[in-house]
C-alpha positions in Angstrom: -12.7 -3.7 -5.0 -10.7 -2.5 -2.0 -7.3 -4.3 -1.9 -5.9 -3.0 1.4 -7.2 -5.8 3.6 -5.4 -8.4 1.5 -2.1 -6.9 2.4 -2.6 -8.3 5.9 -2.5 -11.8 4.4 0.9 -11.3 2.8 4.3 -12.2 4.3 5.8 -9.4 6.3 7.9 -7.1 4.1 6.2 -8.0 0.8 4.7 -4.5 0.3 8.2 -3.0 0.6 8.9 -4.4 -2.9 5.5 -5.3 -4.4 2.1 -3.7 -5.0 -1.2 -5.6 -4.8 -2.7 -5.0 -8.2 -5.7 -7.3 -8.1 -7.4 -10.1 -6.1 -9.7 -12.7 -7.6 -11.8 -14.8 -5.3 -14.2 -17.7 -5.8 -15.6 -20.3 -3.5 -12.4 -22.5 -3.5 -9.5 -20.1 -3.9 -8.1 -16.6 -3.6 -5.5 -15.3 -6.0 -3.5 -12.2 -5.0 -1.7 -10.5 -7.9 1.5 -8.8 -7.0 3.7 -6.6 -9.2 7.2 -5.6 -8.3 7.6 -1.8 -7.7 9.8 0.2 -10.1 12.6 0.5 -7.6 16.0 -0.1 -9.2 18.2 -2.5 -7.2 20.6 -0.5 -4.9 23.7 -1.7 -6.8 22.4 0.0 -10.0 21.0 3.2 -8.5 23.8 5.3 -9.9 23.5 4.0 -13.4 21.2 5.1 -16.2 18.4 2.4 -16.1 15.0 2.0 -17.6 12.2 -0.4 -16.7 11.7 -3.0 -19.4 8.5 -4.7 -18.2 8.2 -8.0 -16.4 9.2 -11.6 -16.5 6.5 -14.2 -16.8 4.5 -14.4 -13.6 5.3 -17.0 -11.0 2.5 -18.5 -9.0 3.3 -19.4 -5.4 1.0 -21.3 -3.1 0.5 -19.7 0.3 -1.3 -20.8 3.5 -5.0 -21.6 3.0 -7.5 -19.2 4.5 -10.9 -20.3 5.8 -10.8 -23.5 3.7 -9.8 -21.7 0.5 -6.5 -22.1 -1.3 -4.4 -19.0 -1.6 -2.1 -18.3 -4.5 0.3 -15.3 -5.0 0.7 -14.5 -8.7 4.0 -12.6 -8.7 5.3 -10.4 -11.6 9.0 -9.6 -11.2 10.4 -6.5 -12.9 13.4 -6.2 -15.1 15.5 -3.2 -16.1 18.0 -2.4 -18.8 21.3 -0.6 -18.0 21.3 1.8 -20.9 25.0 2.4 -21.5 25.8 -1.3 -21.9 22.5 -2.9 -22.8 22.6 -5.3 -19.8 19.3 -6.6 -18.5 19.1 -6.7 -14.7 16.6 -7.7 -12.0 16.6 -7.7 -8.2 18.7 -10.5 -6.7 16.1 -12.0 -4.4 18.6 -14.5 -2.9 20.8 -11.6 -1.8 17.8 -9.7 -0.4 16.7 -12.7 1.6 20.0 -13.5 3.1 21.3 -9.9 3.6 18.4 -8.4 5.5 16.5 -9.0 8.6 13.3 -10.5 7.1 10.9 -12.9 8.7 11.5 -16.5 7.7 8.1 -16.5 6.0 9.1 -13.6 3.7 12.5 -15.1 3.0 10.8 -18.4 2.1 8.4 -16.5 -0.2 11.3 -14.8 -2.0 13.1 -18.2 -2.3 10.0 -19.7 -3.9 9.7 -17.0 -6.6 13.3 -17.4 -7.6 12.9 -21.0 -8.5 
């Protein structure tokens, strides 16, 4: 299945941080599966970190398309800072307020942080 077309349905800026890994469609809904890229948050770039998988997925309802419900199934990544054993993840509140994103993308990020 070609996933490129589905990227047009996502809030602007989503693909800067997430990959579309799957899409499941039926007659009533579309579920787009997103996985956070393995890009360590800027504040930890100079530290020795390792990806430690993902948090449980969060499902966010998006705008319906042609009479079908749309859901974004989002998997957020976590890392460990090796020297001190601290687990970290991207601070989506800071990203949304500290960048020039569309309101739609900022709302999307706010929803996945709940």
